[in-house]
C-alpha positions in Angstrom: 0.0 0.0 0.0 1.3 3.5 -0.9 1.1 6.2 1.7 0.5 9.8 0.8 1.0 12.6 3.3 -0.5 16.0 3.0 0.9 18.1 5.8 -0.8 21.4 5.0 -4.2 20.8 3.5 -7.3 22.9 4.3 -10.9 21.7 4.6 -11.9 22.6 1.0 -8.8 20.8 -0.5 -9.4 17.8 1.7 -13.1 17.6 0.6 -12.1 17.9 -3.1 -9.4 15.3 -2.7 -11.8 12.8 -1.0 -14.5 13.4 -3.7 -11.9 12.6 -6.4 -10.7 9.5 -4.6 -14.2 8.2 -4.2 -15.0 8.9 -7.9 -12.0 6.8 -8.9 -13.1 4.0 -6.5 -9.7 4.1 -4.8 -9.5 2.3 -1.4 -8.1 4.7 1.2 -7.7 5.2 4.9 -7.4 8.5 6.7 -5.3 8.7 9.8 -4.5 11.7 11.9 -0.9 12.5 12.7 0.5 11.3 16.0 1.5 14.8 17.0 -0.3 17.7 15.7 2.0 20.3 17.3 5.7 20.5 17.7 6.3 19.4 21.3 9.1 21.9 21.8 6.8 24.8 20.8 4.1 23.6 23.1 6.7 23.4 26.0 7.7 27.0 25.3 4.1 28.1 25.5 3.6 26.4 28.8 6.8 27.8 30.1 5.6 31.3 29.1 2.3 30.8 30.9 4.1 29.7 34.1 6.4 32.7 33.9 3.4 35.0 33.6 1.7 33.4 36.6 4.9 33.8 38.7 5.3 37.5 37.7 8.5 36.9 35.7 7.4 39.0 32.7 9.0 42.1 31.2 6.7 45.1 30.4 7.7 47.1 27.3 6.3 50.5 26.5 4.3 50.4 23.3 6.1 53.4 22.0 9.5 51.6 22.4 8.3 48.7 20.1 8.3 51.0 17.0 11.8 52.4 17.6 
């Protein structure tokens, strides 16, 4: 069996692809990825949330952002 992976496919593209496959009577199976998000990225988000809860944030004046 051949496996095709489509990492970045939106709802419309997925619907059209499924319709095409069904028209051609191709046997297929859809499986979701084991990890939908990069675990390192998720860990950084959780770390940022914990830092905010502990008051370990840095406040920046909005006017300084554009300098």
